[in-house]
C-alpha positions in Angstrom: 34.5 -7.7 8.6 35.5 -5.6 11.6 33.3 -2.5 9.4 30.7 -4.7 9.1 30.4 -5.1 12.6 30.6 -1.7 13.4 28.0 -0.7 11.1 25.9 -3.7 12.1 26.0 -2.5 15.9 25.5 1.4 14.8 22.4 0.4 12.6 20.9 -1.9 15.8 21.9 1.3 18.1 20.4 4.3 15.8 16.8 2.1 14.5 15.6 3.1 18.0 11.3 3.4 17.2 9.7 6.8 18.0 6.0 5.5 18.6 4.4 5.2 15.4 0.7 4.7 17.0 -1.1 6.9 19.3 -2.8 4.0 21.0 -6.2 4.9 22.9 -6.5 2.9 25.9 -8.8 0.2 26.0 -10.9 -1.4 23.5 -11.5 0.6 20.3 -14.7 0.5 18.7 -15.9 1.8 15.2 -19.7 3.1 15.6 -21.9 4.8 13.1 -24.8 6.6 14.2 -27.7 9.2 13.0 -27.4 12.6 14.6 -23.6 12.9 14.3 -21.0 14.1 17.1 -23.9 15.0 19.7 -25.3 11.6 19.8 -22.2 9.7 20.1 -20.8 11.9 23.0 -24.4 11.5 24.7 -24.1 7.9 24.6 -20.4 7.9 25.4 -21.3 9.9 28.9 -24.0 7.3 29.4 -22.3 4.2 29.0 -18.4 5.3 30.0 -16.7 5.5 26.7 -14.4 8.1 24.9 -15.0 9.7 21.7 -11.6 10.0 19.9 -12.6 11.6 16.6 -14.5 10.8 13.4 -13.0 8.7 10.5 -14.1 11.4 7.8 -17.3 10.1 6.4 -19.2 12.5 4.2 -21.7 12.7 6.6 -20.2 12.8 9.9 -21.8 10.0 11.3 -18.7 7.1 11.7 -16.6 7.9 15.0 -13.6 5.9 16.7 -14.3 5.5 20.1 -12.6 3.4 23.1 -14.2 1.6 26.2 -12.2 0.1 29.1 -15.4 -2.3 29.8 -14.0 -5.7 30.9 -16.6 -7.2 28.7 -16.1 -5.8 25.2 -18.8 -8.3 23.6 -21.4 -6.9 26.3 -20.6 -2.9 25.4 -21.1 -3.8 21.7 -24.5 -5.4 22.3 -25.6 -2.4 24.7 -24.1 0.2 22.2 -25.5 -1.6 19.2 -29.5 -1.4 21.0 -28.7 2.2 21.8 -31.3 4.8 20.2 -29.0 6.8 17.1 -26.7 3.8 16.7 -26.9 1.8 13.2 -23.9 -0.1 13.2 -20.8 -1.2 15.6 -17.7 -3.1 15.0 -14.4 -3.7 16.5 -11.6 -1.7 15.2 -9.3 -4.8 13.8 -6.0 -5.0 13.0 -4.3 -5.7 10.0 -0.9 -5.6 8.1 1.0 -4.7 5.2 2.1 -7.9 3.1 5.8 -8.9 2.7 7.3 -12.0 1.8 10.3 -14.0 3.2 14.0 -15.4 2.2 15.8 -12.7 1.3 18.3 -12.5 -1.9 19.9 -10.0 -4.1 18.5 -9.9 -7.5 21.1 -8.9 -10.0 19.0 -6.0 -11.0 19.5 -4.6 -7.4 23.3 -4.3 -8.2 22.9 -2.7 -11.6 23.4 0.4 -10.5 24.4 2.5 -13.6 22.5 5.9 -13.8 19.9 6.3 -16.6 17.3 9.2 -17.1 13.7 8.5 -16.5 11.2 11.3 -16.9 13.2 14.0 -15.4 15.2 12.4 -13.0 18.2 9.9 -12.8 17.5 6.3 -11.3 19.4 2.9 -11.4 19.1 0.8 -14.7 18.4 -2.0 -12.5 15.0 -0.3 -11.3 13.6 1.0 -14.5 14.9 -1.9 -16.5 14.4 -4.8 -14.1 12.8 -8.2 -15.6 9.3 -7.4 -13.8 9.2 -4.0 -16.1 9.9 -5.9 -19.0 7.4 -8.9 -18.1 4.7 -6.1 -17.8 5.9 -4.1 -21.1 6.2 -1.0 -19.2 8.3 0.8 -21.7 6.0 -0.7 -24.6 3.0 0.4 -23.5 4.2 3.9 -22.6 6.1 4.7 -25.9 3.6 3.1 -28.3 0.4 4.7 -26.6 2.6 8.1 -25.4 1.6 7.5 -21.5 3.4 8.4 -18.7 0.5 8.2 -16.1 -2.6 10.9 -14.8 -4.0 11.9 -11.6 -3.2 11.1 -8.1 -2.5 7.8 -6.8 -3.1 7.5 -3.1 -0.4 4.9 -1.4 -2.1 3.5 2.0 0.9 2.3 3.6 3.8 3.0 5.8 4.4 6.4 4.6 7.1 7.6 2.0 10.4 9.4 2.4 9.6 12.6 1.1 13.4 13.2 0.5 13.9 10.1 -1.9 15.2 11.5 -5.2 13.8 9.7 -7.8 10.0 10.1 -5.9 10.6 13.9 -5.0 8.9 15.5 -8.2 5.9 13.7 -7.5 5.5 13.5 -4.1 2.2 15.1 -2.2 2.5 16.3 1.4 0.1 13.2 2.6 -1.1 12.4 6.1 0.0 10.4 8.9 -3.1 8.9 10.5 -0.5 6.9 13.3 0.2 10.6 14.7 -2.8 12.5 13.5 -0.4 15.0 11.7 0.4 16.7 8.2 3.0 14.7 6.2 3.6 11.1 5.8 7.3 10.6 6.1 8.0 6.8 7.2 11.7 8.0 8.0 10.5 9.9 11.0 10.0 6.1 12.4 13.6 5.8 13.2 16.4 8.0 14.5 18.5 7.4 12.0 22.2 8.6 11.2 22.6 8.9 7.0 26.6 8.9 7.8 26.2 5.5 9.0 23.4 4.0 7.2 24.3 5.5 3.6 27.7 4.9 2.8 28.1 3.1 -0.5 29.5 0.2 0.4 27.4 -3.0 -0.8 24.3 -4.6 0.4 22.6 -4.4 3.6 19.9 -6.7 4.7 16.8 -5.1 7.1 15.0 -7.6 8.6 16.1 -10.4 6.5 13.1 -12.9 7.8 10.7 -10.2 5.8 11.7 -7.3 4.3 14.4 -6.0 2.0 17.8 -6.1 0.5 18.9 -2.9 0.4 21.5 -2.1 -2.4 23.7 0.2 0.1 26.3 -1.3 2.6 27.8 -4.7 4.0 26.2 -7.9 3.8 25.0 -7.3 7.5 21.6 -8.1 9.1 19.5 -5.9 11.3 16.7 -8.2 12.3 14.0 -6.4 14.5 10.1 -7.1 14.2 9.9 -3.6 15.4 11.2 -2.9 11.6 9.9 -5.5 9.6 7.9 -3.1 7.2 10.1 0.0 7.5 10.6 1.4 3.7 7.4 -0.5 2.7 5.5 2.3 1.5 8.6 4.0 -0.3 9.2 0.9 -2.3 5.4 0.4 -3.3 5.4 4.4 -4.2 8.3 3.9 -6.3 7.0 0.8 -8.0 3.7 3.2 -9.1 6.4 5.7 -10.1 8.1 3.1 -12.4 4.8 2.0 -14.2 3.3 5.8 -14.3 6.2 8.2 -13.8 3.9 11.2 -14.6 1.4 10.4 -11.8 1.3 12.3 -8.8 1.6 10.0 -5.6 -0.5 11.0 -2.2 1.1 9.0 0.5 -1.2 8.3 3.4 0.4 6.9 6.7 -1.9 4.0 8.0 0.6 1.9 9.2 4.2 1.6 11.5 7.1 0.1 10.7 6.1 -2.9 12.1 3.6 -3.2 9.4 0.7 -3.2 11.6 -2.2 -0.6 11.3 -6.2 -0.4 12.3 -9.2 -0.7 10.3 -9.9 2.6 11.4 -7.2 4.5 10.1 -7.2 2.9 6.8 -10.9 3.8 6.8 -9.9 7.5 7.3 -7.2 7.3 4.6 -9.6 6.2 2.0 -12.3 9.2 2.8 -8.9 11.5 2.7 -8.0 10.3 -0.4 -11.3 11.1 -2.0 -11.3 14.7 -0.4 -8.0 15.1 -1.8 -9.1 14.0 -5.6 -7.2 10.8 -5.8 -8.1 9.0 -9.1 -6.5 5.5 -7.5 -5.9 3.5 -4.1 -3.2 1.4 -3.9 -3.9 -0.9 -0.7 -0.9 -3.4 -0.4 -2.3 -4.7 3.1 -4.5 -6.9 4.5 -7.4 -7.6 7.3 -8.1 -11.3 8.2 -12.0 -10.0 8.6 -14.7 -8.0 7.0 -15.1 -4.7 7.9 -18.5 -3.3 6.9 -17.5 0.4 7.6 -14.3 -0.3 5.3 -16.7 -1.5 2.5 -18.5 1.6 3.0 -15.7 4.0 2.3 -14.5 1.8 -0.4 -17.9 1.9 -2.1 -17.8 5.9 -1.5 -14.6 6.2 -3.0 -16.0 4.2 -6.5 -18.9 6.3 -6.5 -16.5 9.4 -6.6 -14.8 7.6 -9.8 -11.9 5.9 -7.4 -10.2 3.1 -9.0 -9.1 0.7 -5.8 -6.7 -1.8 -6.2 -5.4 -3.9 -3.2 -2.7 -7.2 -2.6 -4.1 -10.8 -2.5 -2.3 -11.9 0.4 1.0 -13.9 1.1 -0.8 -16.9 2.7 -0.1 -19.3 -0.2 -3.4 -20.1 0.1 -7.2 -20.0 -1.6 -8.4 -17.8 1.0 -10.1 -14.5 1.2 -8.1 -11.5 2.9 -9.9 -7.7 2.8 -9.9 -5.3 1.0 -8.8 -7.9 -2.1 -11.8 -9.9 -1.4 -14.4 -6.9 -1.9 -14.3 -7.9 -5.3 -17.3 -5.7 -7.0 -15.0 -2.4 -5.1 -11.6 -3.3 -6.0 -9.1 -5.4 -8.2 -7.4 -8.0 -6.0 -3.5 -8.5 -7.2 -2.0 -11.9 -6.8 1.9 -12.4 -7.3 3.8 -14.4 -10.4 7.2 -15.0 -11.1 9.4 -13.6 -13.7 8.6 -17.3 -15.1 4.5 -16.5 -15.1 4.1 -19.2 -12.3 2.1 -18.5 -9.4 4.4 -17.4 -6.3 4.2 -19.8 -3.9 3.6 -17.3 -1.4 0.6 -15.9 -2.9 -2.8 -16.2 -2.4 -5.1 -17.2 -5.4 -8.7 -17.9 -6.4 -12.1 -15.9 -6.4 -13.1 -13.5 -4.9 -9.9 -12.1 -4.0 -7.8 -12.2 -7.1 -8.7 -10.3 -10.4 -5.6 -10.3 -11.9 -1.9 -11.0 -11.0 1.6 -9.1 -11.7 5.3 -9.9 -10.8 5.9 -10.0 -7.1 9.4 -11.7 -6.4 12.3 -9.5 -5.8 11.0 -6.5 -7.2 13.4 -3.7 -7.1 12.2 -0.2 -5.9 13.1 2.8 -4.6 14.2 2.9 -0.7 14.7 5.4 2.1 17.4 7.6 2.3 17.8 7.8 -1.3 18.8 3.8 -1.9 17.2 1.1 -3.6 15.9 -2.1 -2.3 14.2 -5.5 -3.6 11.6 -7.7 -1.8 8.8 -10.1 -2.7 5.0 -10.5 -2.1 1.8 -9.3 -3.3 2.2 -5.9 -1.9 4.8 -5.4 -4.7 2.7 -6.9 -7.2 -0.2 -4.3 -6.7 1.2 -1.2 -7.7 2.0 -2.4 -10.7 -2.0 -2.4 -11.3 -2.3 0.7 -9.6 0.2 2.1 -11.9 -1.6 0.8 -15.0 -4.9 2.7 -13.9 -2.9 5.9 -13.9 -2.0 4.9 -17.4 -5.7 4.4 -18.3 -6.4 7.6 -17.0 -3.4 9.7 -19.1 -5.7 8.0 -22.2 -8.9 9.3 -20.6 -10.1 10.8 -17.0 -13.2 8.9 -17.8 -11.6 5.9 -16.5 -13.4 4.4 -13.3 -13.5 1.3 -11.3 -15.7 -0.7 -13.9 -13.6 0.4 -16.8 -10.5 0.1 -15.5 -11.0 -3.2 -14.0 -12.3 -4.5 -17.5 -9.3 -2.9 -19.4 -6.7 -4.3 -17.2 -8.4 -8.0 -17.7 -7.0 -8.0 -20.9 -3.7 -9.7 -19.5 -2.0 -12.9 -20.3 -3.9 -15.9 -19.0 -2.2 -18.3 -16.7 -4.6 -20.2 -14.7 -8.1 -19.7 -13.7 -6.6 -19.5 -10.0 -4.6 -16.2 -11.0 -7.8 -14.4 -12.3 -7.6 -12.8 -15.5 -4.4 -13.6 -15.8 -0.7 -11.9 -15.5 -0.7 -8.0 -15.9 -0.2 -6.8 -20.0 0.2 -3.1 -19.7 0.3 -2.6 -23.4 -2.9 -5.0 -23.9 -4.4 -3.1 -20.9 -4.1 0.4 -22.6 -5.1 -0.8 -26.0 -8.4 -2.5 -24.8 -9.2 1.1 -23.0 -8.1 2.8 -26.1 -10.6 0.4 -28.2 -13.3 1.0 -25.6 -13.3 4.6 -26.1 -13.4 4.4 -30.0 -9.7 5.4 -30.3 -7.4 4.2 -33.1 
């Protein structure tokens, strides 16, 4: 108990948040113009606003600006009426998606080392119930697929030194700090000697996040870190399904789980320029954003397959981007018994398909594993599925991938086309291509 108390105190002290969002002062506004930077600079000189940067659209017409106007609504109306302004919208705050009530699943404690596509992993990771339910091994072995292309993970970043992921990780970018790299461990100042000492499971933010196969049964519960490790876990699920896929980590969310529409938009455009073929978006915004949808449609036109979590409200409610049904596959969560998870959103338009999302074991920072629940962890099973389809043929696009993945185990109408079955999805794609 004394060791546990010391570790808890040590963790509480060393997990000191470095600023993850260089927040611009004032109200944040996304504006589309004709005429590019000179036009928006002239308008801001007139209206007393600040041009922060472009959002990366191919025509260079979309910008993030800030204003200290005491009446944002009047400012937006005034700006929208100016010559050269096409559209304006507030820069919204969204969050990555995770559930509650931590509990250590048996697979997390199965630490038997096993080989997996060139690395050594935990048996509880590669052979966990979710992997068997969606038939990862069946699809990989039967069709000789292990993933292809680049999967962009727009999230909290990824630990670049996670040994399971390191061989397939690309450098990425941090949009919260505007710098190269997407290392989410940079969000904390951490002593590996204290955090990774191999003596049992630790709970990090028990109310919302992960059970870590690591140390004692201590709880470090702070909302500043409620999403720390989220991106590394999401990337690990993509890797579980598609171990030969490259993973491009794009950090648009902080360790508290929050991020801006503008950063997510920038991440999408960055992913397209980096030749990503799949987007995984395990986050949601409560309100639609025209510019976010413009970015998604641009990605689709460039043959990028988009996947998003359907949300954890436990309701038939639309969240974005999952509800952009024409542009993205929204993914709900199911239990190991093939029932809708109580926390999962359901219904149309936000659900195209479902996948396991309860106590999924995945990679975690500092060379560890963790387990957590939420539609966040259902979506990357589908993103991995898209990469398997690309391994059959690089011609897979949003429409083709959606139709193949729709060959799932039907559960109920509120779960879209059903629970993901990787074997059926790959078989359907091969059949569509006329392959035996």
